C-alpha positions in Angstrom: 52.2 13.7 -66.2 50.2 10.6 -65.7 47.2 12.8 -64.7 47.5 14.5 -68.1 47.4 11.2 -69.9 44.5 10.0 -67.9 42.6 13.2 -68.6 43.2 12.9 -72.3 41.9 9.4 -72.2 38.8 10.4 -70.4 38.3 13.2 -72.9 38.8 10.9 -75.8 36.5 8.4 -74.2 33.8 11.0 -73.7 34.1 12.1 -77.4 33.9 8.5 -78.5 30.9 7.9 -76.4 29.2 11.0 -77.8 30.0 9.8 -81.3 28.5 6.4 -80.6 25.3 8.0 -79.2 25.0 10.2 -82.3 25.7 7.3 -84.6 23.1 5.2 -82.8 20.6 8.0 -83.1 21.2 8.2 -86.8 21.0 4.5 -87.2 17.5 4.5 -85.7 16.4 7.5 -87.8 17.8 5.7 -90.9 15.5 2.8 -90.3 12.4 3.7 -92.3 9.0 2.3 -92.8 10.1 0.7 -96.1 12.5 -2.2 -96.4 13.7 -0.8 -99.7 14.9 2.3 -97.9 16.5 0.3 -95.1 18.6 -1.7 -97.5 20.0 1.6 -98.9 20.3 3.8 -95.9 21.6 1.4 -93.2 24.6 0.1 -95.3 25.4 3.6 -96.3 25.4 4.8 -92.7 27.5 1.9 -91.5 30.0 1.9 -94.4 30.4 5.5 -95.5 28.8 8.1 -93.2 31.8 8.4 -90.8 34.1 9.2 -93.7 31.9 12.1 -95.0 32.9 15.7 -94.5 30.9 17.5 -91.9 28.8 19.3 -94.5 27.7 16.1 -96.1 26.9 14.6 -92.6 24.6 17.6 -92.1 23.0 16.9 -95.4 22.4 13.3 -94.5 20.7 14.4 -91.3 18.5 16.8 -93.3 17.7 13.9 -95.7 16.4 11.8 -92.8 13.7 14.5 -92.3 12.2 13.8 -95.7 9.2 11.6 -96.3 9.7 8.0 -97.3 7.8 8.2 -100.7 10.2 11.1 -101.7 13.3 9.1 -100.6 12.1 6.1 -102.5 11.5 8.1 -105.6 14.9 9.7 -105.5 16.8 6.5 -104.8 14.9 4.7 -107.6 15.8 7.7 -109.8 12.2 8.5 -110.6 12.7 12.1 -109.4 15.2 14.5 -108.1 15.1 16.6 -105.0 14.6 20.3 -105.6 17.0 21.2 -102.7 20.5 21.0 -104.1 21.9 19.9 -100.7 19.5 17.0 -100.6 20.3 16.2 -104.3 24.0 16.1 -103.4 23.6 13.6 -100.6 21.2 11.4 -102.6 23.8 11.3 -105.4 26.5 10.3 -102.9 24.3 7.6 -101.4 23.4 6.2 -104.8 27.1 6.2 -105.8 27.9 4.2 -102.7 25.2 1.6 -102.9 25.0 1.3 -106.7 28.3 2.5 -108.1 27.3 1.1 -111.5 24.4 3.6 -111.6 26.2 6.7 -110.3 
């Protein structure tokens, strides 16, 4: 029985390590070339990302593939993404960082 507990802990530790590696990867991809985007994306990642459903986590990863000028425009509400999945995650991020503007 102790071996089973030990194996579960190793498995949980491995999952935790994988989660940390993935989170760190997202952290570095969330750091952009514009400070204005960093102050939006980094707090969102740290405070809200882990609580998102898997579908929205995938949307966030897709969002990170977008160009900085597009992200800036969307977050400043000067435009809206054509892709409905991107539009959804932009709305979620805006609601998190600026609930008074959601």
